[in-house]
Backbone as a ProteinNet text record, in pm:
[ID]
protein_1_A
[PRIMARY]
MKTSQPGRIVIELNDDWIFFESDVGDKKAFSTPAAKGQKVALPHTNKIQPFHNFDEKSSQFISWYRTSFKVPAEARKKKVFVEFD
[TERTIARY]
-1910.1	-2006.6	-2023	-2016.9	-2024.2	-2107.3	-2246	-2332.7	-2250.7	-2204.6	-2148.9	-2253.5	-2357.1	-2467.7	-2597	-2704.2	-2841.1	-2857.5	-2914.3	-2930.9	-2830.1	-2692.1	-2556.3	-2444.7	-2469.9	-2377.4	-2260.8	-2132.4	-2030	-1955.3	-1892.1	-1869.8	-1730	-1612.3	-1500.7	-1449.6	-1344.5	-1361.9	-1218.5	-1127.8	-986.8	-944.5	-981.4	-972.4	-1028.3	-977.8	-1013.6	-997	-915.9	-893.4	-868.4	-843.6	-755.8	-705.6	-560.5	-456.3	-388	-433.9	-383.2	-282.8	-189.5	-39.3	-2.5	-79.6	-104.6	-216.5	-269.7	-364.6	-423.7	-552.4	-661.7	-745.6	-767.9	-856	-979	-1068.6	-1153.7	-1267.4	-1290.4	-1374.8	-1349.3	-1233.4	-1205.4	-1178.7	-1171	-1169.4	-1234.8	-1352.1	-1415.6	-1455.1	-1387.3	-1420.6	-1289.8	-1187.5	-1066.1	-1080.5	-1017.3	-1064.3	-955.6	-1005.8	-925.2	-789.7	-796.8	-681.4	-574.2	-596.8	-473.8	-429.1	-491.6	-445.3	-374.1	-349.3	-291.7	-382.4	-422.6	-532.7	-450.7	-518.8	-391.9	-539.6	-440.1	-547.9	-496.6	-591.9	-550	-525.1	-444.8	-357.2	-263.2	-196.2	-116.9	-35.8	69.7	186.4	187.2	178.3	143.5	302.8	408.9	552.5	612.7	705.8	797.4	903.4	951.8	1073.4	1179.7	1295.7	1414.5	1383.6	1435.7	1416.5	1496.8	1605.3	1694.9	1715.3	1752.1	1830.8	1718.3	1619.3	1492.6	1428	1406.9	1354	1233.6	1173.7	999.7	945.2	979.2	893.1	848	923.4	891.7	810.8	701	607	499.2	522.9	404.6	357.5	232.9	164.4	40.2	-52.3	-168.6	-190.3	-233.7	-268.7	-404.5	-446.6	-644.6	-635.6	-754.6	-774.7	-923.2	-962.8	-1094.8	-1143.4	-1265.5	-1336.5	-1491.5	-1553	-1703.8	-1735.7	-1884.9	-1945.7	-2078.7	-2155.7	-2317.6	-2361.6	-2467.8	-2562.2	-2632.4	-2613.2	-2693.1	-2836.2	-2928.2	-3082.4	-3131.9	-3087.6	-3166.1	-3132.3	-3038.2	-2991.4	-3047	-3127.5	-3187.2	-3293.5	-3312.5	-3428.7	-3396.1	-3292.7	-3263.6	-3129.4	-3107.2	-3005.2	-2896.6	-2797.8	-2644.2	-2525.6	-2466	-2326	-2200.7	-2117	-1998.9	-1873.5	-1824.6	-1730.3	-1545.4	-1465.9	-1318.3	-1238.4	-1155.8	-1065.8	-940
-569.1	-683	-767.3	-912.4	-996	-1079.8	-1106.9	-1200.6	-1315.4	-1448.7	-1540.1	-1654.3	-1668.2	-1767.4	-1709.2	-1741.4	-1691.1	-1736.9	-1601.9	-1646.2	-1615.5	-1621.3	-1621.3	-1493.4	-1416.3	-1308.9	-1315.3	-1274.9	-1260.8	-1162.1	-1130.6	-1016.4	-1022.8	-953	-962.2	-879.3	-965.8	-885.2	-859.4	-884.7	-858.9	-725.8	-613.7	-457.6	-462.3	-306.3	-227.8	-311.7	-383.6	-467.9	-357.1	-400.1	-321.9	-419.8	-411.5	-502.8	-481.9	-536	-487.6	-585.7	-551.3	-621.4	-701.2	-700.9	-739.6	-792.4	-868.7	-886.3	-795.5	-739.5	-651.3	-745.1	-854.1	-944.4	-948.7	-1021.2	-1067.7	-948.6	-895.2	-809.2	-642	-660.5	-497.8	-525.8	-676.2	-672.2	-595.9	-572.7	-486.4	-353.3	-290.3	-165.8	-77.3	-126.5	-85.6	22.7	145	237.5	195.5	191.3	162.2	250.8	356.6	437.7	369.6	291.3	193.9	91.8	72.1	-11.2	19.7	-82.7	-38	-116.8	-8.9	-40.3	-172.3	-254.5	-372	-419.7	-513.1	-586.1	-671.7	-803.6	-977.6	-1030.4	-1096.2	-1138.8	-1083.5	-1073.1	-973.2	-1072.5	-1019.6	-1071.9	-1003.9	-1100.1	-1002.3	-1002.6	-1053.1	-1045.3	-1069.3	-1019.8	-1081.9	-1111.5	-1287.3	-1343.1	-1358.3	-1379.7	-1410	-1511.9	-1581.1	-1698.8	-1817.5	-1773.6	-1884.1	-1823.1	-1899.9	-1840.1	-1756.3	-1802.4	-1726.8	-1814.1	-1765.4	-1841.2	-1881	-1979.4	-2021	-1935.6	-1931.8	-1850.5	-1701.5	-1675.5	-1519.6	-1495.1	-1614.8	-1590.6	-1676.3	-1700.6	-1723.9	-1639.7	-1553	-1469.2	-1406.2	-1359.7	-1345.3	-1207.8	-1188.7	-1036.5	-1063.3	-971.3	-945	-885.9	-904.7	-866.6	-825.6	-713.7	-678.2	-582.1	-622.6	-567.1	-565	-451.8	-501.3	-471.1	-518.2	-523.1	-533.7	-443.9	-461.6	-528	-599.6	-695	-642.7	-698.2	-610.8	-612.3	-546.6	-531.8	-665.3	-712	-862.1	-960.7	-967.9	-1073.7	-1064.3	-922.9	-883.9	-1022.9	-1053.4	-1174.1	-1296.1	-1318.9	-1471.3	-1521.1	-1638.4	-1692.1	-1668.7	-1626.4	-1556.2	-1637	-1676.7	-1739.7	-1661.1	-1666.4	-1622.3	-1704.1	-1702.5	-1804.8	-1747.4	-1814.9	-1750.5	-1872.3	-1817.2	-1933.2	-1937.6
-2083.6	-2023.3	-2161	-2172	-2299.2	-2291.8	-2388.4	-2383.4	-2476.1	-2438.6	-2472.2	-2507.4	-2448.4	-2488.1	-2458.9	-2520	-2474.5	-2319.8	-2277.5	-2118	-2023.6	-2082.4	-1991.9	-2032.8	-1922.2	-1924.4	-1871.2	-1934.5	-1873.9	-1851.9	-1723.2	-1699.8	-1680.9	-1715.3	-1704.2	-1556.1	-1455.2	-1321	-1306.8	-1418.9	-1415	-1368.7	-1392.6	-1353.5	-1252.4	-1193.1	-1062.3	-947.1	-896.6	-781.5	-710.4	-574.6	-419	-362.2	-375.4	-319.5	-173.6	-56.1	36.9	66.2	116.9	139.4	259.2	345.4	465.6	526.2	622.1	663.9	739.4	651.1	729.3	828.6	824	900.2	845.8	859.4	820.4	825.4	888.5	948.2	904.1	850.8	814.7	663	609.7	441.3	352	407.3	315.9	378.4	486.7	562.9	531.5	525.5	520.6	403.2	411	269.4	159.1	48.3	-78.2	-93.9	-44	-26.6	57.5	142.7	197.3	129.8	11	-62	-206.4	-286.9	-404.9	-545.4	-597.9	-733.5	-813.9	-853.1	-935.2	-1042.4	-1145.5	-1243.3	-1229.1	-1246.3	-1214.4	-1370	-1370.6	-1260.6	-1192.3	-1095.1	-1015.6	-917.7	-903.8	-837.3	-707.2	-597.9	-470	-392.9	-419.7	-402.8	-471.6	-552.5	-628.1	-575	-592.8	-530.4	-656.2	-603.6	-707.9	-759.7	-879.9	-913.4	-815.6	-770.8	-659.7	-548.1	-448.3	-313.3	-227.3	-228.2	-131.4	-47.7	67	167.5	171.7	158.3	134.3	223.6	357.7	444.4	411	314.4	283.1	183.5	113.4	74.9	151.9	257.7	336.1	440.3	377.1	438.7	388.8	444.3	423	343.4	254.9	172.3	161.5	102.7	36	-66.2	-179.3	-279.4	-234.5	-288.7	-314.6	-424.9	-455.5	-582.1	-564.2	-639.9	-648.3	-795.6	-801.9	-937.9	-903.1	-1000.8	-1006.4	-1094.9	-1031.2	-1113.4	-1217.2	-1339.7	-1472.1	-1436.4	-1489.6	-1438	-1495.7	-1597	-1689.2	-1568.7	-1471.1	-1384.2	-1232.9	-1263.1	-1092.7	-1074.2	-951.8	-910.1	-989	-1011.5	-1075.1	-1024.4	-1030.3	-957.1	-1061.9	-973.3	-1033.9	-957.8	-1051.1	-1032.7	-1064.6	-950.2	-989	-978.3	-1124	-1111.1	-1129.1	-1063.1	-1082.6	-1148.9	-1254.4	-1312.2	-1243.8
[MASK]
+++++++++++++++++++++++++++++++++++++++++++++++++++++++++++++++++++++++++++++++++++++

């Protein structure tokens, strides 16, 4: 956790994500056991492709990423924004 400005807390969320290689579905995305996924850090490549001669359909698929975090005590009962770059 790093405070970059008064009243603002910045938490890095790049580590400890679970990656699911296939579509687990909306309802199962948060209930699928982490053991069925792969622990990754972001940025992460969900499928490695050759630089040349690959079928573009091979990169058209659904995969899922999941993580969790705890809201710091000083942010509780306040408006919280989660921003992804």
